[in-house]
mmJSON file of the N, C-alpha and C atoms, coordinates in Angstrom:
{"data_MODEL":{"atom_site":{
"group_PDB":["ATOM","ATOM","ATOM","ATOM","ATOM","ATOM","ATOM","ATOM","ATOM","ATOM","ATOM","ATOM","ATOM","ATOM","ATOM","ATOM","ATOM","ATOM","ATOM","ATOM","ATOM","ATOM","ATOM","ATOM","ATOM","ATOM","ATOM","ATOM","ATOM","ATOM","ATOM","ATOM","ATOM","ATOM","ATOM","ATOM","ATOM","ATOM","ATOM","ATOM","ATOM","ATOM","ATOM","ATOM","ATOM","ATOM","ATOM","ATOM","ATOM","ATOM","ATOM","ATOM","ATOM","ATOM","ATOM","ATOM","ATOM","ATOM","ATOM","ATOM","ATOM","ATOM","ATOM","ATOM","ATOM","ATOM","ATOM","ATOM","ATOM","ATOM","ATOM","ATOM","ATOM","ATOM","ATOM","ATOM","ATOM","ATOM","ATOM","ATOM","ATOM","ATOM","ATOM","ATOM","ATOM","ATOM","ATOM","ATOM","ATOM","ATOM","ATOM","ATOM","ATOM","ATOM","ATOM","ATOM","ATOM","ATOM","ATOM","ATOM","ATOM","ATOM","ATOM","ATOM","ATOM","ATOM","ATOM","ATOM","ATOM","ATOM","ATOM","ATOM","ATOM","ATOM","ATOM","ATOM","ATOM","ATOM","ATOM","ATOM","ATOM","ATOM","ATOM","ATOM","ATOM","ATOM","ATOM","ATOM","ATOM","ATOM","ATOM","ATOM","ATOM","ATOM","ATOM","ATOM","ATOM","ATOM","ATOM","ATOM","ATOM","ATOM","ATOM","ATOM","ATOM","ATOM","ATOM","ATOM","ATOM","ATOM","ATOM","ATOM","ATOM","ATOM","ATOM","ATOM","ATOM","ATOM","ATOM","ATOM","ATOM","ATOM","ATOM","ATOM","ATOM","ATOM","ATOM","ATOM","ATOM","ATOM","ATOM","ATOM","ATOM","ATOM","ATOM","ATOM","ATOM","ATOM","ATOM","ATOM","ATOM","ATOM","ATOM","ATOM","ATOM","ATOM","ATOM","ATOM","ATOM","ATOM","ATOM","ATOM","ATOM","ATOM","ATOM","ATOM","ATOM","ATOM","ATOM","ATOM","ATOM","ATOM","ATOM","ATOM","ATOM","ATOM","ATOM","ATOM","ATOM","ATOM","ATOM","ATOM","ATOM","ATOM","ATOM","ATOM","ATOM","ATOM","ATOM","ATOM","ATOM","ATOM","ATOM","ATOM","ATOM","ATOM","ATOM","ATOM","ATOM","ATOM","ATOM","ATOM","ATOM","ATOM"],
"id":[1,2,3,4,5,6,7,8,9,10,11,12,13,14,15,16,17,18,19,20,21,22,23,24,25,26,27,28,29,30,31,32,33,34,35,36,37,38,39,40,41,42,43,44,45,46,47,48,49,50,51,52,53,54,55,56,57,58,59,60,61,62,63,64,65,66,67,68,69,70,71,72,73,74,75,76,77,78,79,80,81,82,83,84,85,86,87,88,89,90,91,92,93,94,95,96,97,98,99,100,101,102,103,104,105,106,107,108,109,110,111,112,113,114,115,116,117,118,119,120,121,122,123,124,125,126,127,128,129,130,131,132,133,134,135,136,137,138,139,140,141,142,143,144,145,146,147,148,149,150,151,152,153,154,155,156,157,158,159,160,161,162,163,164,165,166,167,168,169,170,171,172,173,174,175,176,177,178,179,180,181,182,183,184,185,186,187,188,189,190,191,192,193,194,195,196,197,198,199,200,201,202,203,204,205,206,207,208,209,210,211,212,213,214,215,216,217,218,219,220,221,222,223,224,225,226,227,228,229,230,231,232,233,234],
"type_symbol":["N","C","C","N","C","C","N","C","C","N","C","C","N","C","C","N","C","C","N","C","C","N","C","C","N","C","C","N","C","C","N","C","C","N","C","C","N","C","C","N","C","C","N","C","C","N","C","C","N","C","C","N","C","C","N","C","C","N","C","C","N","C","C","N","C","C","N","C","C","N","C","C","N","C","C","N","C","C","N","C","C","N","C","C","N","C","C","N","C","C","N","C","C","N","C","C","N","C","C","N","C","C","N","C","C","N","C","C","N","C","C","N","C","C","N","C","C","N","C","C","N","C","C","N","C","C","N","C","C","N","C","C","N","C","C","N","C","C","N","C","C","N","C","C","N","C","C","N","C","C","N","C","C","N","C","C","N","C","C","N","C","C","N","C","C","N","C","C","N","C","C","N","C","C","N","C","C","N","C","C","N","C","C","N","C","C","N","C","C","N","C","C","N","C","C","N","C","C","N","C","C","N","C","C","N","C","C","N","C","C","N","C","C","N","C","C","N","C","C","N","C","C","N","C","C","N","C","C","N","C","C","N","C","C"],
"label_atom_id":["N","CA","C","N","CA","C","N","CA","C","N","CA","C","N","CA","C","N","CA","C","N","CA","C","N","CA","C","N","CA","C","N","CA","C","N","CA","C","N","CA","C","N","CA","C","N","CA","C","N","CA","C","N","CA","C","N","CA","C","N","CA","C","N","CA","C","N","CA","C","N","CA","C","N","CA","C","N","CA","C","N","CA","C","N","CA","C","N","CA","C","N","CA","C","N","CA","C","N","CA","C","N","CA","C","N","CA","C","N","CA","C","N","CA","C","N","CA","C","N","CA","C","N","CA","C","N","CA","C","N","CA","C","N","CA","C","N","CA","C","N","CA","C","N","CA","C","N","CA","C","N","CA","C","N","CA","C","N","CA","C","N","CA","C","N","CA","C","N","CA","C","N","CA","C","N","CA","C","N","CA","C","N","CA","C","N","CA","C","N","CA","C","N","CA","C","N","CA","C","N","CA","C","N","CA","C","N","CA","C","N","CA","C","N","CA","C","N","CA","C","N","CA","C","N","CA","C","N","CA","C","N","CA","C","N","CA","C","N","CA","C","N","CA","C","N","CA","C","N","CA","C","N","CA","C","N","CA","C","N","CA","C","N","CA","C","N","CA","C","N","CA","C"],
"label_alt_id":[null,null,null,null,null,null,null,null,null,null,null,null,null,null,null,null,null,null,null,null,null,null,null,null,null,null,null,null,null,null,null,null,null,null,null,null,null,null,null,null,null,null,null,null,null,null,null,null,null,null,null,null,null,null,null,null,null,null,null,null,null,null,null,null,null,null,null,null,null,null,null,null,null,null,null,null,null,null,null,null,null,null,null,null,null,null,null,null,null,null,null,null,null,null,null,null,null,null,null,null,null,null,null,null,null,null,null,null,null,null,null,null,null,null,null,null,null,null,null,null,null,null,null,null,null,null,null,null,null,null,null,null,null,null,null,null,null,null,null,null,null,null,null,null,null,null,null,null,null,null,null,null,null,null,null,null,null,null,null,null,null,null,null,null,null,null,null,null,null,null,null,null,null,null,null,null,null,null,null,null,null,null,null,null,null,null,null,null,null,null,null,null,null,null,null,null,null,null,null,null,null,null,null,null,null,null,null,null,null,null,null,null,null,null,null,null,null,null,null,null,null,null,null,null,null,null,null,null,null,null,null,null,null,null],
"label_comp_id":["MET","MET","MET","SER","SER","SER","ARG","ARG","ARG","VAL","VAL","VAL","GLU","GLU","GLU","LYS","LYS","LYS","PHE","PHE","PHE","GLY","GLY","GLY","ARG","ARG","ARG","ARG","ARG","ARG","ASN","ASN","ASN","ALA","ALA","ALA","VAL","VAL","VAL","PRO","PRO","PRO","ALA","ALA","ALA","GLU","GLU","GLU","SER","SER","SER","ARG","ARG","ARG","SER","SER","SER","LYS","LYS","LYS","ASN","ASN","ASN","LYS","LYS","LYS","ASN","ASN","ASN","LYS","LYS","LYS","LYS","LYS","LYS","ALA","ALA","ALA","SER","SER","SER","LYS","LYS","LYS","HIS","HIS","HIS","TYR","TYR","TYR","VAL","VAL","VAL","GLU","GLU","GLU","ASP","ASP","ASP","ASN","ASN","ASN","ASN","ASN","ASN","GLU","GLU","GLU","LEU","LEU","LEU","PRO","PRO","PRO","SER","SER","SER","ARG","ARG","ARG","ARG","ARG","ARG","GLU","GLU","GLU","ALA","ALA","ALA","HIS","HIS","HIS","PRO","PRO","PRO","SER","SER","SER","ASN","ASN","ASN","LYS","LYS","LYS","GLN","GLN","GLN","GLN","GLN","GLN","MET","MET","MET","THR","THR","THR","LYS","LYS","LYS","TRP","TRP","TRP","PHE","PHE","PHE","PHE","PHE","PHE","ARG","ARG","ARG","LEU","LEU","LEU","VAL","VAL","VAL","ILE","ILE","ILE","GLY","GLY","GLY","LEU","LEU","LEU","PHE","PHE","PHE","VAL","VAL","VAL","LEU","LEU","LEU","LEU","LEU","LEU","MET","MET","MET","ILE","ILE","ILE","GLY","GLY","GLY","LEU","LEU","LEU","LEU","LEU","LEU","ILE","ILE","ILE","TRP","TRP","TRP","GLY","GLY","GLY","ARG","ARG","ARG","GLN","GLN","GLN","TYR","TYR","TYR","SER","SER","SER"],
"label_asym_id":["A","A","A","A","A","A","A","A","A","A","A","A","A","A","A","A","A","A","A","A","A","A","A","A","A","A","A","A","A","A","A","A","A","A","A","A","A","A","A","A","A","A","A","A","A","A","A","A","A","A","A","A","A","A","A","A","A","A","A","A","A","A","A","A","A","A","A","A","A","A","A","A","A","A","A","A","A","A","A","A","A","A","A","A","A","A","A","A","A","A","A","A","A","A","A","A","A","A","A","A","A","A","A","A","A","A","A","A","A","A","A","A","A","A","A","A","A","A","A","A","A","A","A","A","A","A","A","A","A","A","A","A","A","A","A","A","A","A","A","A","A","A","A","A","A","A","A","A","A","A","A","A","A","A","A","A","A","A","A","A","A","A","A","A","A","A","A","A","A","A","A","A","A","A","A","A","A","A","A","A","A","A","A","A","A","A","A","A","A","A","A","A","A","A","A","A","A","A","A","A","A","A","A","A","A","A","A","A","A","A","A","A","A","A","A","A","A","A","A","A","A","A","A","A","A","A","A","A","A","A","A","A","A","A"],
"label_entity_id":["1","1","1","1","1","1","1","1","1","1","1","1","1","1","1","1","1","1","1","1","1","1","1","1","1","1","1","1","1","1","1","1","1","1","1","1","1","1","1","1","1","1","1","1","1","1","1","1","1","1","1","1","1","1","1","1","1","1","1","1","1","1","1","1","1","1","1","1","1","1","1","1","1","1","1","1","1","1","1","1","1","1","1","1","1","1","1","1","1","1","1","1","1","1","1","1","1","1","1","1","1","1","1","1","1","1","1","1","1","1","1","1","1","1","1","1","1","1","1","1","1","1","1","1","1","1","1","1","1","1","1","1","1","1","1","1","1","1","1","1","1","1","1","1","1","1","1","1","1","1","1","1","1","1","1","1","1","1","1","1","1","1","1","1","1","1","1","1","1","1","1","1","1","1","1","1","1","1","1","1","1","1","1","1","1","1","1","1","1","1","1","1","1","1","1","1","1","1","1","1","1","1","1","1","1","1","1","1","1","1","1","1","1","1","1","1","1","1","1","1","1","1","1","1","1","1","1","1","1","1","1","1","1","1"],
"label_seq_id":[1,1,1,2,2,2,3,3,3,4,4,4,5,5,5,6,6,6,7,7,7,8,8,8,9,9,9,10,10,10,11,11,11,12,12,12,13,13,13,14,14,14,15,15,15,16,16,16,17,17,17,18,18,18,19,19,19,20,20,20,21,21,21,22,22,22,23,23,23,24,24,24,25,25,25,26,26,26,27,27,27,28,28,28,29,29,29,30,30,30,31,31,31,32,32,32,33,33,33,34,34,34,35,35,35,36,36,36,37,37,37,38,38,38,39,39,39,40,40,40,41,41,41,42,42,42,43,43,43,44,44,44,45,45,45,46,46,46,47,47,47,48,48,48,49,49,49,50,50,50,51,51,51,52,52,52,53,53,53,54,54,54,55,55,55,56,56,56,57,57,57,58,58,58,59,59,59,60,60,60,61,61,61,62,62,62,63,63,63,64,64,64,65,65,65,66,66,66,67,67,67,68,68,68,69,69,69,70,70,70,71,71,71,72,72,72,73,73,73,74,74,74,75,75,75,76,76,76,77,77,77,78,78,78],
"pdbx_PDB_ins_code":[null,null,null,null,null,null,null,null,null,null,null,null,null,null,null,null,null,null,null,null,null,null,null,null,null,null,null,null,null,null,null,null,null,null,null,null,null,null,null,null,null,null,null,null,null,null,null,null,null,null,null,null,null,null,null,null,null,null,null,null,null,null,null,null,null,null,null,null,null,null,null,null,null,null,null,null,null,null,null,null,null,null,null,null,null,null,null,null,null,null,null,null,null,null,null,null,null,null,null,null,null,null,null,null,null,null,null,null,null,null,null,null,null,null,null,null,null,null,null,null,null,null,null,null,null,null,null,null,null,null,null,null,null,null,null,null,null,null,null,null,null,null,null,null,null,null,null,null,null,null,null,null,null,null,null,null,null,null,null,null,null,null,null,null,null,null,null,null,null,null,null,null,null,null,null,null,null,null,null,null,null,null,null,null,null,null,null,null,null,null,null,null,null,null,null,null,null,null,null,null,null,null,null,null,null,null,null,null,null,null,null,null,null,null,null,null,null,null,null,null,null,null,null,null,null,null,null,null,null,null,null,null,null,null],
"Cartn_x":[-33.593,-33.525,-32.142,-32.107,-30.831,-30.176,-28.922,-28.184,-28.788,-29.218,-29.807,-31.112,-31.911,-33.168,-32.912,-31.885,-31.611,-30.955,-29.932,-29.154,-29.384,-29.981,-30.179,-29.013,-29.068,-28.028,-26.801,-25.682,-24.427,-24.428,-24.944,-24.94,-26.3,-26.874,-28.205,-28.182,-27.048,-26.957,-27.638,-28.583,-29.268,-28.299,-28.65,-27.792,-27.636,-28.646,-28.565,-27.437,-27.307,-26.254,-24.88,-24.778,-23.5,-23.046,-23.979,-23.605,-23.158,-23.689,-23.255,-21.82,-21.432,-20.081,-19.033,-19.426,-18.463,-17.922,-18.676,-18.229,-17.195,-17.121,-16.164,-14.756,-13.807,-12.407,-12.01,-11.424,-11.041,-9.748,-9.713,-8.491,-7.788,-6.613,-5.851,-6.477,-7.405,-8.03,-9.196,-9.678,-10.805,-10.333,-11.049,-10.786,-11.401,-10.685,-11.157,-12.363,-12.529,-13.59,-14.978,-15.232,-16.595,-16.707,-15.678,-15.708,-16.017,-15.689,-15.87,-14.507,-14.522,-13.278,-12.753,-11.44,-10.887,-11.039,-10.838,-10.931,-9.804,-9.98,-8.971,-7.658,-7.743,-6.541,-5.725,-6.4,-5.688,-5.122,-5.86,-5.418,-4.293,-4.333,-3.334,-2.789,-1.857,-1.355,-0.617,-0.723,-0.108,1.34,2.173,3.558,3.774,2.754,2.792,3.873,4.016,5.026,6.427,6.658,7.969,8.274,7.296,7.519,7.739,7.038,7.218,8.623,9.114,10.464,11.5,11.359,12.312,12.191,10.981,10.805,11.539,11.378,12.045,13.555,14.031,15.473,15.992,15.252,15.645,15.667,14.635,14.571,15.729,16.006,17.114,18.441,18.611,19.841,20.038,18.972,19.077,19.408,18.845,19.139,20.608,21.135,22.554,23.428,23.097,23.876,23.809,22.654,22.516,23.391,23.394,24.223,25.709,26.134,27.541,27.888,26.998,27.241,27.301,26.443,26.477,27.727,28.159,29.397,30.608,30.682,31.804,31.748,30.578,30.435,30.772,30.384,30.68,32.159,32.857,34.312,35.068,34.538,35.217,35.265,34.241,34.181,34.478,35.036,35.342,36.806],
"Cartn_y":[-13.379,-13.467,-13.993,-14.996,-15.579,-14.755,-15.04,-14.331,-14.605,-15.844,-16.201,-15.458,-15.335,-14.603,-13.112,-12.574,-11.151,-10.771,-11.545,-11.172,-12.07,-13.208,-14.122,-15.091,-15.911,-16.91,-16.296,-16.976,-16.476,-16.466,-17.508,-17.622,-17.29,-16.184,-15.812,-14.965,-14.899,-14.1,-14.855,-14.232,-14.916,-15.262,-16.269,-16.735,-15.672,-14.796,-13.767,-12.782,-12.389,-11.431,-12.078,-13.4,-14.082,-14.069,-14.238,-14.237,-12.846,-11.789,-10.437,-10.208,-10.826,-10.652,-11.309,-12.25,-12.919,-11.969,-10.936,-9.982,-9.009,-8.877,-7.959,-8.487,-7.577,-7.956,-8.773,-9.931,-10.823,-10.32,-10.268,-9.903,-11.169,-11.001,-12.172,-12.876,-12.222,-12.822,-13.734,-13.657,-14.485,-15.839,-16.865,-18.19,-18.262,-18.802,-18.769,-19.676,-20.72,-21.68,-21.101,-20.502,-20.088,-18.624,-17.838,-16.401,-16.073,-16.939,-16.655,-16.385,-15.666,-15.396,-16.668,-16.838,-18.003,-17.827,-18.903,-18.805,-17.926,-17.411,-16.536,-17.281,-18.546,-19.351,-19.477,-19.567,-19.652,-18.292,-17.225,-15.897,-15.368,-15.678,-15.201,-16.397,-17.135,-18.33,-17.962,-18.818,-18.587,-19.048,-18.371,-18.805,-19.328,-19.944,-20.425,-21.479,-22.414,-23.455,-22.861,-21.895,-21.263,-20.515,-19.797,-19.055,-20.009,-21.138,-22.114,-22.679,-22.979,-23.525,-22.526,-21.253,-20.24,-20.004,-20.088,-19.917,-21.0,-22.261,-23.343,-23.277,-22.854,-22.663,-21.588,-20.504,-19.427,-19.905,-20.636,-21.121,-22.076,-22.985,-23.922,-23.174,-22.187,-21.382,-20.621,-20.031,-19.317,-20.269,-21.475,-22.458,-22.866,-23.071,-23.434,-22.294,-21.061,-19.92,-19.807,-20.09,-20.059,-21.122,-22.325,-23.4,-23.055,-22.518,-22.125,-21.028,-20.037,-18.961,-19.463,-20.399,-20.932,-21.773,-22.516,-23.294,-22.392,-21.342,-20.4,-19.695,-19.294,-18.617,-19.559,-20.83,-21.814,-22.117,-22.191,-22.44,-21.24,-20.068,-18.857,-18.795,-19.307,-19.183,-20.498,-21.491,-22.744,-22.918],
"Cartn_z":[24.073,22.634,22.251,21.4,21.005,19.899,19.651,18.603,17.234,16.997,15.707,15.508,16.554,16.441,16.215,16.842,16.753,15.425,15.002,13.823,12.612,12.793,11.675,11.548,10.526,10.316,9.661,9.813,9.278,7.749,7.118,5.66,5.073,5.493,5.05,3.784,3.068,1.85,0.717,0.006,-1.093,-2.227,-2.998,-4.083,-5.166,-5.359,-6.393,-6.086,-4.84,-4.495,-4.568,-4.34,-4.482,-5.929,-6.863,-8.278,-8.726,-8.104,-8.431,-7.987,-6.858,-6.34,-7.227,-8.065,-8.931,-9.982,-10.302,-11.309,-10.755,-9.441,-8.831,-8.989,-8.94,-9.056,-7.829,-8.058,-6.956,-6.341,-5.03,-4.326,-3.872,-3.284,-2.873,-1.676,-0.988,0.187,-0.164,-1.386,-1.769,-2.271,-1.887,-2.405,-3.792,-4.767,-6.146,-6.372,-5.583,-5.836,-5.625,-4.476,-4.176,-3.756,-3.949,-3.676,-2.221,-1.31,0.109,0.733,1.814,2.515,3.164,3.209,3.897,5.4,6.111,7.564,8.093,9.282,9.869,10.058,10.395,10.599,9.316,8.161,6.89,6.48,6.735,6.327,7.212,8.5,9.458,10.233,9.666,10.365,11.646,12.611,13.909,13.892,14.643,14.79,16.214,16.765,18.145,18.336,17.391,17.538,17.519,16.642,16.575,17.877,18.398,19.644,20.813,20.836,21.903,21.862,20.664,20.527,21.051,20.669,21.133,22.633,23.18,24.622,25.398,24.979,25.69,25.517,24.347,24.169,25.117,25.274,26.173,27.613,28.03,29.41,29.692,28.766,28.968,28.987,28.106,28.09,29.393,29.91,31.187,32.335,32.288,33.323,33.275,32.072,31.937,32.445,32.087,32.581,34.103,34.679,36.131,36.783,36.218,36.772,36.678,35.546,35.395,36.396,36.527,37.478,38.91,39.289,40.653,40.895,39.888,40.034,40.22,39.424,39.564,40.906,41.33,42.621,43.776,43.67,44.708,44.813,43.7,43.716,44.277,44.08,44.531,46.059,46.739,48.198,48.906,48.214,48.924,49.189],
"occupancy":[1.0,1.0,1.0,1.0,1.0,1.0,1.0,1.0,1.0,1.0,1.0,1.0,1.0,1.0,1.0,1.0,1.0,1.0,1.0,1.0,1.0,1.0,1.0,1.0,1.0,1.0,1.0,1.0,1.0,1.0,1.0,1.0,1.0,1.0,1.0,1.0,1.0,1.0,1.0,1.0,1.0,1.0,1.0,1.0,1.0,1.0,1.0,1.0,1.0,1.0,1.0,1.0,1.0,1.0,1.0,1.0,1.0,1.0,1.0,1.0,1.0,1.0,1.0,1.0,1.0,1.0,1.0,1.0,1.0,1.0,1.0,1.0,1.0,1.0,1.0,1.0,1.0,1.0,1.0,1.0,1.0,1.0,1.0,1.0,1.0,1.0,1.0,1.0,1.0,1.0,1.0,1.0,1.0,1.0,1.0,1.0,1.0,1.0,1.0,1.0,1.0,1.0,1.0,1.0,1.0,1.0,1.0,1.0,1.0,1.0,1.0,1.0,1.0,1.0,1.0,1.0,1.0,1.0,1.0,1.0,1.0,1.0,1.0,1.0,1.0,1.0,1.0,1.0,1.0,1.0,1.0,1.0,1.0,1.0,1.0,1.0,1.0,1.0,1.0,1.0,1.0,1.0,1.0,1.0,1.0,1.0,1.0,1.0,1.0,1.0,1.0,1.0,1.0,1.0,1.0,1.0,1.0,1.0,1.0,1.0,1.0,1.0,1.0,1.0,1.0,1.0,1.0,1.0,1.0,1.0,1.0,1.0,1.0,1.0,1.0,1.0,1.0,1.0,1.0,1.0,1.0,1.0,1.0,1.0,1.0,1.0,1.0,1.0,1.0,1.0,1.0,1.0,1.0,1.0,1.0,1.0,1.0,1.0,1.0,1.0,1.0,1.0,1.0,1.0,1.0,1.0,1.0,1.0,1.0,1.0,1.0,1.0,1.0,1.0,1.0,1.0,1.0,1.0,1.0,1.0,1.0,1.0,1.0,1.0,1.0,1.0,1.0,1.0,1.0,1.0,1.0,1.0,1.0,1.0],
"B_iso_or_equiv":[0.0,0.0,0.0,0.0,0.0,0.0,0.0,0.0,0.0,0.0,0.0,0.0,0.0,0.0,0.0,0.0,0.0,0.0,0.0,0.0,0.0,0.0,0.0,0.0,0.0,0.0,0.0,0.0,0.0,0.0,0.0,0.0,0.0,0.0,0.0,0.0,0.0,0.0,0.0,0.0,0.0,0.0,0.0,0.0,0.0,0.0,0.0,0.0,0.0,0.0,0.0,0.0,0.0,0.0,0.0,0.0,0.0,0.0,0.0,0.0,0.0,0.0,0.0,0.0,0.0,0.0,0.0,0.0,0.0,0.0,0.0,0.0,0.0,0.0,0.0,0.0,0.0,0.0,0.0,0.0,0.0,0.0,0.0,0.0,0.0,0.0,0.0,0.0,0.0,0.0,0.0,0.0,0.0,0.0,0.0,0.0,0.0,0.0,0.0,0.0,0.0,0.0,0.0,0.0,0.0,0.0,0.0,0.0,0.0,0.0,0.0,0.0,0.0,0.0,0.0,0.0,0.0,0.0,0.0,0.0,0.0,0.0,0.0,0.0,0.0,0.0,0.0,0.0,0.0,0.0,0.0,0.0,0.0,0.0,0.0,0.0,0.0,0.0,0.0,0.0,0.0,0.0,0.0,0.0,0.0,0.0,0.0,0.0,0.0,0.0,0.0,0.0,0.0,0.0,0.0,0.0,0.0,0.0,0.0,0.0,0.0,0.0,0.0,0.0,0.0,0.0,0.0,0.0,0.0,0.0,0.0,0.0,0.0,0.0,0.0,0.0,0.0,0.0,0.0,0.0,0.0,0.0,0.0,0.0,0.0,0.0,0.0,0.0,0.0,0.0,0.0,0.0,0.0,0.0,0.0,0.0,0.0,0.0,0.0,0.0,0.0,0.0,0.0,0.0,0.0,0.0,0.0,0.0,0.0,0.0,0.0,0.0,0.0,0.0,0.0,0.0,0.0,0.0,0.0,0.0,0.0,0.0,0.0,0.0,0.0,0.0,0.0,0.0,0.0,0.0,0.0,0.0,0.0,0.0],
"pdbx_formal_charge":[null,null,null,null,null,null,null,null,null,null,null,null,null,null,null,null,null,null,null,null,null,null,null,null,null,null,null,null,null,null,null,null,null,null,null,null,null,null,null,null,null,null,null,null,null,null,null,null,null,null,null,null,null,null,null,null,null,null,null,null,null,null,null,null,null,null,null,null,null,null,null,null,null,null,null,null,null,null,null,null,null,null,null,null,null,null,null,null,null,null,null,null,null,null,null,null,null,null,null,null,null,null,null,null,null,null,null,null,null,null,null,null,null,null,null,null,null,null,null,null,null,null,null,null,null,null,null,null,null,null,null,null,null,null,null,null,null,null,null,null,null,null,null,null,null,null,null,null,null,null,null,null,null,null,null,null,null,null,null,null,null,null,null,null,null,null,null,null,null,null,null,null,null,null,null,null,null,null,null,null,null,null,null,null,null,null,null,null,null,null,null,null,null,null,null,null,null,null,null,null,null,null,null,null,null,null,null,null,null,null,null,null,null,null,null,null,null,null,null,null,null,null,null,null,null,null,null,null,null,null,null,null,null,null],
"auth_seq_id":[1,1,1,2,2,2,3,3,3,4,4,4,5,5,5,6,6,6,7,7,7,8,8,8,9,9,9,10,10,10,11,11,11,12,12,12,13,13,13,14,14,14,15,15,15,16,16,16,17,17,17,18,18,18,19,19,19,20,20,20,21,21,21,22,22,22,23,23,23,24,24,24,25,25,25,26,26,26,27,27,27,28,28,28,29,29,29,30,30,30,31,31,31,32,32,32,33,33,33,34,34,34,35,35,35,36,36,36,37,37,37,38,38,38,39,39,39,40,40,40,41,41,41,42,42,42,43,43,43,44,44,44,45,45,45,46,46,46,47,47,47,48,48,48,49,49,49,50,50,50,51,51,51,52,52,52,53,53,53,54,54,54,55,55,55,56,56,56,57,57,57,58,58,58,59,59,59,60,60,60,61,61,61,62,62,62,63,63,63,64,64,64,65,65,65,66,66,66,67,67,67,68,68,68,69,69,69,70,70,70,71,71,71,72,72,72,73,73,73,74,74,74,75,75,75,76,76,76,77,77,77,78,78,78],
"auth_comp_id":["MET","MET","MET","SER","SER","SER","ARG","ARG","ARG","VAL","VAL","VAL","GLU","GLU","GLU","LYS","LYS","LYS","PHE","PHE","PHE","GLY","GLY","GLY","ARG","ARG","ARG","ARG","ARG","ARG","ASN","ASN","ASN","ALA","ALA","ALA","VAL","VAL","VAL","PRO","PRO","PRO","ALA","ALA","ALA","GLU","GLU","GLU","SER","SER","SER","ARG","ARG","ARG","SER","SER","SER","LYS","LYS","LYS","ASN","ASN","ASN","LYS","LYS","LYS","ASN","ASN","ASN","LYS","LYS","LYS","LYS","LYS","LYS","ALA","ALA","ALA","SER","SER","SER","LYS","LYS","LYS","HIS","HIS","HIS","TYR","TYR","TYR","VAL","VAL","VAL","GLU","GLU","GLU","ASP","ASP","ASP","ASN","ASN","ASN","ASN","ASN","ASN","GLU","GLU","GLU","LEU","LEU","LEU","PRO","PRO","PRO","SER","SER","SER","ARG","ARG","ARG","ARG","ARG","ARG","GLU","GLU","GLU","ALA","ALA","ALA","HIS","HIS","HIS","PRO","PRO","PRO","SER","SER","SER","ASN","ASN","ASN","LYS","LYS","LYS","GLN","GLN","GLN","GLN","GLN","GLN","MET","MET","MET","THR","THR","THR","LYS","LYS","LYS","TRP","TRP","TRP","PHE","PHE","PHE","PHE","PHE","PHE","ARG","ARG","ARG","LEU","LEU","LEU","VAL","VAL","VAL","ILE","ILE","ILE","GLY","GLY","GLY","LEU","LEU","LEU","PHE","PHE","PHE","VAL","VAL","VAL","LEU","LEU","LEU","LEU","LEU","LEU","MET","MET","MET","ILE","ILE","ILE","GLY","GLY","GLY","LEU","LEU","LEU","LEU","LEU","LEU","ILE","ILE","ILE","TRP","TRP","TRP","GLY","GLY","GLY","ARG","ARG","ARG","GLN","GLN","GLN","TYR","TYR","TYR","SER","SER","SER"],
"auth_asym_id":["A","A","A","A","A","A","A","A","A","A","A","A","A","A","A","A","A","A","A","A","A","A","A","A","A","A","A","A","A","A","A","A","A","A","A","A","A","A","A","A","A","A","A","A","A","A","A","A","A","A","A","A","A","A","A","A","A","A","A","A","A","A","A","A","A","A","A","A","A","A","A","A","A","A","A","A","A","A","A","A","A","A","A","A","A","A","A","A","A","A","A","A","A","A","A","A","A","A","A","A","A","A","A","A","A","A","A","A","A","A","A","A","A","A","A","A","A","A","A","A","A","A","A","A","A","A","A","A","A","A","A","A","A","A","A","A","A","A","A","A","A","A","A","A","A","A","A","A","A","A","A","A","A","A","A","A","A","A","A","A","A","A","A","A","A","A","A","A","A","A","A","A","A","A","A","A","A","A","A","A","A","A","A","A","A","A","A","A","A","A","A","A","A","A","A","A","A","A","A","A","A","A","A","A","A","A","A","A","A","A","A","A","A","A","A","A","A","A","A","A","A","A","A","A","A","A","A","A","A","A","A","A","A","A"],
"auth_atom_id":["N","CA","C","N","CA","C","N","CA","C","N","CA","C","N","CA","C","N","CA","C","N","CA","C","N","CA","C","N","CA","C","N","CA","C","N","CA","C","N","CA","C","N","CA","C","N","CA","C","N","CA","C","N","CA","C","N","CA","C","N","CA","C","N","CA","C","N","CA","C","N","CA","C","N","CA","C","N","CA","C","N","CA","C","N","CA","C","N","CA","C","N","CA","C","N","CA","C","N","CA","C","N","CA","C","N","CA","C","N","CA","C","N","CA","C","N","CA","C","N","CA","C","N","CA","C","N","CA","C","N","CA","C","N","CA","C","N","CA","C","N","CA","C","N","CA","C","N","CA","C","N","CA","C","N","CA","C","N","CA","C","N","CA","C","N","CA","C","N","CA","C","N","CA","C","N","CA","C","N","CA","C","N","CA","C","N","CA","C","N","CA","C","N","CA","C","N","CA","C","N","CA","C","N","CA","C","N","CA","C","N","CA","C","N","CA","C","N","CA","C","N","CA","C","N","CA","C","N","CA","C","N","CA","C","N","CA","C","N","CA","C","N","CA","C","N","CA","C","N","CA","C","N","CA","C","N","CA","C","N","CA","C","N","CA","C","N","CA","C","N","CA","C"],
"pdbx_PDB_model_num":[1,1,1,1,1,1,1,1,1,1,1,1,1,1,1,1,1,1,1,1,1,1,1,1,1,1,1,1,1,1,1,1,1,1,1,1,1,1,1,1,1,1,1,1,1,1,1,1,1,1,1,1,1,1,1,1,1,1,1,1,1,1,1,1,1,1,1,1,1,1,1,1,1,1,1,1,1,1,1,1,1,1,1,1,1,1,1,1,1,1,1,1,1,1,1,1,1,1,1,1,1,1,1,1,1,1,1,1,1,1,1,1,1,1,1,1,1,1,1,1,1,1,1,1,1,1,1,1,1,1,1,1,1,1,1,1,1,1,1,1,1,1,1,1,1,1,1,1,1,1,1,1,1,1,1,1,1,1,1,1,1,1,1,1,1,1,1,1,1,1,1,1,1,1,1,1,1,1,1,1,1,1,1,1,1,1,1,1,1,1,1,1,1,1,1,1,1,1,1,1,1,1,1,1,1,1,1,1,1,1,1,1,1,1,1,1,1,1,1,1,1,1,1,1,1,1,1,1,1,1,1,1,1,1]
}}}
């Protein structure tokens, strides 16, 4: 049995019940145009690009510190 057969379609809400929802108080999560919830990506934006930038900065910084440490250690024993 498929998911559609078991649970039905995603937008199976009748138009009458949608018009009833328009009378309810709108929250900040509702889109004003059609009273539907926004996509998860719009409601909870990802900070993946920011985290990637900081990760690469950290890796490059650690590499520079490693090179400086190896140079100092090499000069000490030569």
